[in-house]
Phi, psi and omega in degrees: 000122180282156183223165178229135174255137177239130173255118184206115006264164171278132186251169182052042167228167178265096179138189187237129183203167171219164179232134172244137180242123185257119183259152175264184184297333181272001180087004176273165183271120174275319184203162173212142184229139175260107184263125173262116192254011179270154183275137178263136180192357188297318185297321186294319183281356172280339179298139181092353176266162176283143179297337178297332182280344193296322176302317179291324180288309186289340173300333182280356177302322187212138176273351180270318182231051180297328183299324181300316179289323176301316182294311181297320180293317178299320181291325173296322176295321176305317182292323177297319178288331183070035184254162169264118181289135179306140184305322179294323178296321177298317179297319180291321175300315178301318181300313180293320181297321177293321176298323176296317177301315182298309186292320182289317178295323178296319176300314181299313185287305188283317188272321188261324186253328182303324177303322176290314186291324186261327182264343177106141182297332183250017177290166183303120182298337178291337179254343185277071182200184183299320181295321176295323177296319178298321181294313187272324182230069186300324181290322177298311180299319181296315180295323178295317178296319181294321181295316177297321181298327177303309180299317179297320181294320179297317177301315181295318181297325179278313191257359178088345177203153184273342179236134180057050179286123178267065190245314175278129187223163175307125180099349179154226179226161185284324185223150178275175179262126179279153176302326181294317179292319176305314181294325179294319178297321178305317184291340182275343187295318182303317178295325178295318177298322179299317178296320178294318179299321178296317180298317179299317180296316181300314182295314182295324177291330183281333188302320180301334180270004184234032186299319181293315179300317180301324181283335189254346190270079176076045181256093183200160177290146172198176170272163178228137187227142175177182177267147171226160172291165177303335179271356180096015181274167178297132185220145178231342186251322188217195173113201185241150178281135178232139176236128180235143175268180187285355174263359181091006179278136178276117175275328173224112185280328182186082182266139175301128186303327181294350178263016187300331181296338180291335186242349181240142171237171179229122176258162176232153176230149184289349186256009179208142174283344182275128179290169183237083176296150180211159177274129180267153167295161186295341177273006176086005179262167176299144174290127179055028176081001182219132180297332181296336177290345177266021179303135175218162177243146175236175179103192187301320178299313180296316183298321179287332178288319188276338182280153176272337179198163176273308178111002172231151191301306185288322178295323177296322178296316178292326178297320177298320178292320178304319185288347174286351177286350179233169175295152181306131178081357182254150175284159175281117186258006184263119183293340177302331184278006166304325180301310180296318181299321179299317182293323177296321179291327173298314179301313178301317180299315180296319179294318180291322176300316178301318179294316182297324180294339179268357178295129182301330185264008187295337180257011176300153186260353176275103189229014180206136175254149183244144176189175174253193181288120179239343177225141182265346176231148181204158174227127173247130184232137174210159175269108171284165178309323184271353178143189187292133184239127179245130168246121183240119185238146167235128183235164171268187184296341179264004179082017179271130186291126175261332181207140178226131174227127179243120178253109192262150183302316182301321176297321181292336175271004189300311179301317181291324177295319177296319178296322179295315178301316180296318182296317179293316179300318180295333180277328191244337186267123172222145180078197187244025177232156178241154171226172186298323181296317177297314180304311184291325178296318178295317178298318182295326175302321175291320183295337177301329178277347183051054186291147174240095186285334175296323175294313193280340178238352180053060198259167171249121179157180181268192181237040181269173176232144184237125178242128180234146175249122187239148176267185185295333179274003180083014180275137179281120179257344173197154181201149172229130182224137175241138177272000000 
């Protein structure tokens, strides 16, 4: 008699979800599903608003990565206007976007994942959190908070506030960077580098004790998608779309981002509000007859796999070390190494921020271009911390939105997250009972992707996870739920 286990709610993620694990008669795992149970509705209520409002509105989708939506929305607005954004405004947008990468990745590593990595997957759940980390490793917690604060402070200095800054707008940015603020950011960089160095050491020291987890947490072939510079370098703000398979072959070497609909589709399933994006064959059909065969991953792991180089000295050195985790010429296919990839991107972000601050024109005051509606459809693309983010708008002649579509990074990782949950469950779940260690390992597999369900479903709700174990008749034989 088959059974199903349900984990509900999933904790230490941004959003509300549950997991069901389906067992066979022998007590083995047949399947596992990551259910996103929040309601989607953000795109619909944007219809009828002016595209000029969209950076400010879409920033409210998420309090963790508002800058990502501001950037993608502003770039969609740039396309509607048909303007060339002043070069200094582009540099300032890049500066804020990099600060967003730093703060969000620091939050993911220190606040959400470090308790598992440093305190142990099976440690007391009452202590396996930020407060427990502060108790046992106060210096680690302090440095993590400071590193995240650096990113938040840079966002605030540029945009006037660290959360939901309405600063980047169609045509450029609202305000320039003063020499005094530039100099202040410079003085903050050394402490930020110190915090990053500590994080790299902690992760590398922890890995020898996590060999089984490293092998089981999302270790499978998939495609990888993200932006690269025209030269193939690591990119977060602009660039070309690249798709790579698990053998390192480029399926798309550099596609204009506004053509993303030509290569990606979105499937739906009745058991989740989160869509299932997939890579299509070039003739527009499912790969091998099934959309699941078009599974791809986005985010820091994907970005480091698809780029040929980072472009800053220390990040390039770490990237070379990162690539030793796979066979020569092959991408890193293990989702556990999202943690390492995030830290490399923080390092890259800090180095690029340092470079941008030395640009002679960074304090120029011409930072916005003006125009009216010149295009009725547009696509704005940026790399959010969790992966590639698409804002797709259709407007009328007055700039009033007729259609809005947001393709969020967490959604693009949906197929891979489900595959990861199944792989971990098959490795650790036997019989018809659950324990805290199994629960946390399954949750940590989701946390490697750092999903933001509020972004991906634009939901109303809390952020817990529910895990249930079900038999063939659909009866719950065990469950763990956290409020």
